[in-house]
N, C-alpha and C positions, 0 to 999 in steps of 0.2 A: 738423110736420111730426106725422101724429097717435101718440099715443103705442104700443106695443103692447098688445093685450086679456090683458089677466091669465089671460077666463075661457078664448082661445083657447089657450096655453100650460101650463093645466094638462092642457084635454085633451091639448095632443100630446105630455104626457109621462105621461099615466097611457096609454095609446097606446101605449108602450114604444118613440118614434118620440124617437129622442137631438137635444137643441136644432141641434145643427149637423149633424145630415143635418137638420129641418124647415127651418131660417132655407135650404140648399143648394133641397133643391126648392126654397121659395122666388120668391129669384133666377135660379131656371129658369123658372120658370110666369111673371119675370114679363119677360124678355130670349123665350119662345115665350106668347106669349094663348094663343095662337089651337092650341095645339099640345096633343090628349088625353095626361089622363092617368094611364098603366096605373099598375096598379097594385099596390105597394112585395113583393117580395118578402121575407117574411120568415124561409127554412128558415135564414138562418145565425146569427138568434136567434134558434133551438130548440134545446137540449141534440140533439144527434146521436151515435153507436155507442164516441166515443172517451171521450163524456160518460160514458156506460152500462159504456165498465170501467170507469173512477175512480170511477161510483159503490158499484160491486160490491165494494168494500173498505171499504168501512159496516160503522162492527163493533168490542165492546168488539179490547184487540189486548195482549201486553203487549209488552215492548222490553228489551233487549242491547241498552248504549250499547260500541263500541271504541275507545283514540283511539292513532291514530301517528305518530310522528315521520321522516323520512327513515325510512325496512323499522324501524320501534326500535316495540313494542309500548310505550303506556308509561299501563300502573297497568293493572288487571283492567277487563272487567267491571263496564260498572254498569248493574243493574236499571231499568223505569223503565213506564208506562202511558200506553194511549193509545184516543183513541178518534174514530174517525171516523164521519162521516153527512152527508146528504145538504143542501144547504141551497138554495136559493133556487127547486125547484122544479125539481132536478135536473138546474139550468147551472155548478153547483161542489161542492166535497170541504172539510166540515174537518174539520181535521185540532186536537184538543188534546191535550195531553201534558203530561207532568211527570215527573218522575224527579234526578237530584243531577249536575250539573255543577264539579267540580274541591272536591268534597263539600261546593257548598255545592244549595237546592235552587231547583230551573224552575217556572214552567210559561211552557209557548208555545205556538202558535195559530199553523197555516200554512193557509192557503185553497188548490186545487186550482182548475182548472179547461181549458180548450179552445180556442182561441177558434175562432173559425169564420171569421170576418173576413180574418185571421192564420194560419189552419194553425195555430196557436204554439200547445206547452199555453204554462200562464204559472202563479209563484203568489209568494205572501209571506207570506211568515211573518213575525212576532210577539213575542218572548218577553219577563221581569223580569226579566235582566239584562246589556237593554243599551235603551235606546231608539228606537236606531236601526233603523228597514225592510229585510230583508232583499222582492229581490224579482229574481226571474231568469223566461226563458222560451226555450224552445228545440222539438224534436222529438223524434220518433222513427222510429225505420228498424224495428223490428221490428209492429206492426203496435198498438203500444201497452207494449207487455209491458215494453221500456225505454225510459227519460221522460231524456233528456239535455238538461240550462239552465244557461246558458249566467247567468250569479247576482251583484250583489254590492250590498256599501249604505255609504254617505257615508258618509267618517273629515274629520277638522276640516280644515281652509281650504281641500273640492272633493276633498281624494287621497280615487278611492275602490278597495276593500276584493276584486276583482275574485275570486269563485270557482264547481266546477263541480258541479254537485248535478244527482243520480239516478236517478230515479227504478227499481229494479227488483225487478217480477212476478215472479217466480220458481213459484206455484200463487197457489189462490182465499183459504187460507189463509197465506200468508204474502210477505213484500218483502222488502225491502231499502231505503234513505237513506245509498244514498255520501254527504263531505260532501272538494273533492276541491281545493286548489288547485292552479293552470292548470300544466300541468306548465315543469316551470324553474324554476320556483318553487320556492327556498329559503330557509329552512326546507322542504319539500314536508309539507306534515299531508296528515293524511285521517281524519277522522271515518265508520267504517260507525251507522248502528242497523239493527237487523234485528227486524220482528216480527211476533212469533208471533201469531194469533187466538187470540185466549182460550172453552178448550173450559166 
């Protein structure tokens, strides 16, 4: 068996085609050697209207976070700052923020995107208070104004901690992110961060 040509692989990756898709296409061409190849539809690889809505959140923001357990507020609102920017040619929104949690300073990075293949919003969160990565995916029933994502991260012994993340855009200058336990969870924990665009 001949080894794969590294130059061909480089051209495939540089052209934006995933290795998996390339392998599928190669297998199909071997099964149907006389079939004419049609140009690949690249529309799902390009940013669309949902990405444009996300990128509208780019800018400098002031944050205020509240925490409650079983409906009771815990402590005062905590202030912070956030910077949101478009990355990778408008495909993803990167959110960098800092503040305090339990009187300890933290930094966090959150990536938001819309997968046009699955028609779902996706997010990945990282922060300085843990080594676990939170990942979530979800949908919107109102054109992107309210995005609800099922999210979670893996704990000890393979146990998964499941939460619900809701991104609500109220105006061009304000949005909220709510992190909450799933319904029926005891205790029910809810944290809401309000973002106000820095003037």
